N, C-alpha and C positions, 0 to 999 in steps of 0.2 A: 371510336370506342367500342370495342368488342365485348367488354365486360370481363375479360380475363384478368385475374389478379397479377400484378407484377411481383416477381420473386426477387427479394433483395439477397444478393450473394455477398459473402465475406471476401475481403481482399486477401488473397493468399500470397501475393507477390512479396518477395523479400524487401525489407525496409532498407533504404539507402543510408549511408553514413550521415548525410545531412538530416534525414528524418530522425535518426537516433539522437543527433546533437540537439535538435529542436525539442525532442521529447525530454531529454535530460535537463535542458535549461528550464523547461516548464515545470519539471518535478522539483527543481531546487527552490522555486518560489513557494513559501510556506503554505498558505491556504489554497492557492491556485493549484499546486501540485497534488494536494489531496483530492480536490474536486476533479482534476484531470484523471487521476488514478481511478476514482470511482466511476467516472463517465466511461473511460476506456474499458474497464473491467465489466461493466454492466451493459454496454452497448451491444446490440445484436449485429450491427454493421461495423465496418471499419477493418483495419488490418488485424489479422488473427495473431500475428507475432506481437504486436503492441498489446492486444487483449490478454494474451497469455503472460506477458511480462507484468502487466498491471495486476493480474490476479496473484501472481507469485509475490510481487512487492507488497501487496496488501496482507497476504498471509504472513510474510516475514515480519511486517510491522506489528500485526496483532500478537504474534508470538513474543516479539521483543517487549511490547508493552506489558504483556502478562508476566514475563520474567522480571521486569522492573517492579511491578506491583508486589509480586511474591518476595522479591529481595527487600523492598521497603518494609513490608510487614514483618519479615523475619528479623532483619537487622534493627528495625524500630523496637520490636519486642525485646530483643537482646539488650538494647540500650536502656530500655525501661527497667528491666530486671537488674542490670548492673547499677543503675542509679538508685534503686531501692536499697541495695546492699552497701551503698557508699563507695563503690569501686569507681575509680576514675578511668576514663577511656584512654 
């Protein structure tokens, strides 16, 4: 033990097709997929390709959820206005 800190490096090797298949299968499992995405995106070690993919997938998911909320508020408000005036949808 020399007392020198060990430097953790990121894996920059390309992921194989088998790695991507396992990654996608894990992401299709509802709660496990979200946990894996968060772990891979926030991990300082691991494959950099998987990390970048996870960050992109989380950004797209957040944008999609925001659009759904905006759509529900907009169309819910329109439905409330139409029901007040007795107009059928």
